[in-house]
N, C-alpha and C positions, 0 to 999 in steps of 0.2 A: 369479079366476074361470078362467082359462085352464088353470092346475094343477088346481082344483078338479076340472073336467070332462075332463081329458087321458085317453086312452085307455091310458096307461102308467100302472102303480103308482108314485107319487111319497110318499117318507116321508122326514121330516128327524130327526133324534135329536140331543141333545144330547151332550156330552162325557161325560156318565155313561152314555147309551145309551138313555137313556128317550124314547122319540118324543113330541115337541113338534107334528108334524103329520103328517096322512095325507088325502091326498084321497079322492075317492070310491071309486077301483078299489082302494086300500087296504083302506078299510074293508071291502068287500065279500068280501075275505078273512081280517078278523079282527084285522086292525092299525088300532088308533087310540092318540090320544093318552093320556099318562100310562101305557102298557105298557115294559116293557123290552125294546127290540127283539130283543137276542140270544135271551132266554128265549122270547120269541113264535116267532121264526124255528126254534128249535129243536124244538118242538112239531109243526113241520109240513114239516121241509126233512129230505132224507136225506144232506144234507152237513154231518153233526155234528162232523166234526173240524175244520171250517173255520169254523163257528159258534164251538165251544169255544175258539178260539184267539183270539176277539176281535174286534172291529171293525177294528182298526187292522190285523190280521194278513190280514183277508180284503180290505180295501184293497190291501195289499202285494202279494198273491197274483195278484189281478187276475182271478180266476175267477169265471164267472158261479155263481152259486149256484142250486139247484133247489129249488122248494117246492112242496108239493102241497096246493091249496085247495079246502077243502069235499068234499061227497060225490062231486062231479064227477070228483075227482083231476086238477084242471086244474095244468097244468106250466108255472111262473112263473119266469124266470131273472131274477136280480136282480144288479145292479153296485152297487158302493159307490164314493162318492168324498168325499175331506174338505171341509167347509164351512170356509172361511177369512174374517177379516174384514180389513180393508183395511192392516192392519198385519201380516198373514200369520200372525195368530194362529189356531190352531183352535179353532171354536166348536160343533162338530158333525161329523154324517155326513148325506150326501145318498145316498138310498138311489131306484133307478129300476129298475122292474120291468116286463117286458114277459111278458105271457101267450103261449107259443109250442104250446099244444097242438094248435090246428087247422093252424097251419104243420107243424108234426111230423108229423099226422096225413095230412096231404096229401103229404109227402113221401115218408111210408111207401107210402100207396096209388100215387103216381106209380112208386116203385121196384117195387111189386107188377107194376103194369102193364107195365112195361117189360120185367121179368123175363117175364112171360107173354108178351108180343109177342115176345120171343128165342124163346122155346119154340116159337111157334105158327110164325115164319120156318123156325126149322129143321125143323118138321114138314112144312111145305108146301114146301121145298125137296128133301126126302126123297122126300115121295109125288110131285112133280111130274116127276121124271123118276127112275123106279124102275130098277133093273137085274134082269133076270130072267135066270135059267141057263137054256138052252133045248137045251143039250148039254153033253157033257163038255169041259170047257175054253172054253165059248162064252157070252158073256153078250150080250143083247139089251137095250138102252137105247133106248126109244121116248121121241122129244122131241117135245111136244106144247105149242103156242103160240109167243110170241116169245121168240126166244132172245136176251136182253139181256146185257150184260156180266155181270152180277151172278150170272144164272144159269149164264152160260158157266162162271165161276170154279167155281161150286159144282157143277156137272156134273164139270168136269175133277178136282177134288177127290176127289169120292165115286167116280170111275170107277178113279180111282189106289188109292185103300184097297180097292175092291172086287176090282181086278184083284190086287193083291198078298196078298189075304185067301184069294182063291179060287183061285189060280194059273190065271190065266185065259192062254186064247193067241189068243183072238180075240173083239172088240168089235164088235158090229153096231150102228150108230148110225142109228135109224131117223126121218127127217125127213119122214115122209109127213104130220104133225100140224103142221108149222112152216110158216106163211102165207106167209112170204116170207125168202128167203135172199139176203141182201144182202153186200156185202163186208166187214161186221164179222160176220155170222153165218159166211160162209165161213171166215174168218179164226180165229173160235173153234173151229171144226171141225178146222183145220188143225192147229192149238195143241194141242187135245187128243189128235188123233192122234199128233203129235210126242211128247207126254208120255207116252202110252201105250207106245209104241216103245222108250222108254227102259226099260222095264219086260220086254223082250221079246214084247210083246203087239201082233198084227196089228189094224189098224181097217178095216173096210168101211162106207160110208155107204150106206144105202138108202131107196128111198121118194121118189126126186126126180121130181116130177110134170114133165109136159111143159112147163107153164107156166113153173115154177121153172127148169127146162133152158135155156129160150127167153131167160128174163131175166138167168140167170147169162151167157148168150153175149154176149148185147146190153150188158152192163154189162162184159164183158171180164174176167169173173172165172175164173181159173184155178185149180182144185182142185189144181195138181200132181199128185204122185203118190198121192194118195188114191183109195183102191179105191172103185168105188161100184158098187152091184147094183139091180135094180128094185125087191127086195121082201127083207125078210128071210128068207123061204124060199130064194130064190136063193144068198143070201149063205151061208146053212146048208149048202147043196148044195154050195158050192164049199170048203166048211172040210174 
């Protein structure tokens, strides 16, 4: 009874390849007793070479065989194993199949969603900190929101590409839209400035509010030799 109602397809064929047992799942795709297994599989499978080689060869290869069942084009993977008696004499072949259609569809859907998510992340990363040319050789990069490690790395990488591609001599990092400048954010700004200087580009940080300035002092955060300006306009006027 358990084999009969199993969710897996189960078929037993004798040594001549004739089906002697097929459970309910097997019958639903047209496998039934008294049929010749290889002929029935060949009618619904894309694995013609493996099937034409015979059941013994399919067992030796150990490769799952894909068959299509019914009008829905279900994909069922079959595995074969010998049936032997107590004296190790072969008495037939056991075939176990599993419908992988839904699983493969879910895998494909997940891969599609992951790809779409990756594209959205790239798009957001590009839009969240754009760099705008405000004068010849000068880029303005307004930063809005929390600057975490991921954003900091993306910001540095993007500015390095932009500076190299646009022959930029000055980058203005405007942090007026950053609510908190803690030690991690300050270090990110310093690291970005150092990386840009390696390309011969100067960096000015603008938009540090009075509250942020007081917080920096209270936390003992030192921006080092990082140039600052009250606003992007002031930074541009110095250029």
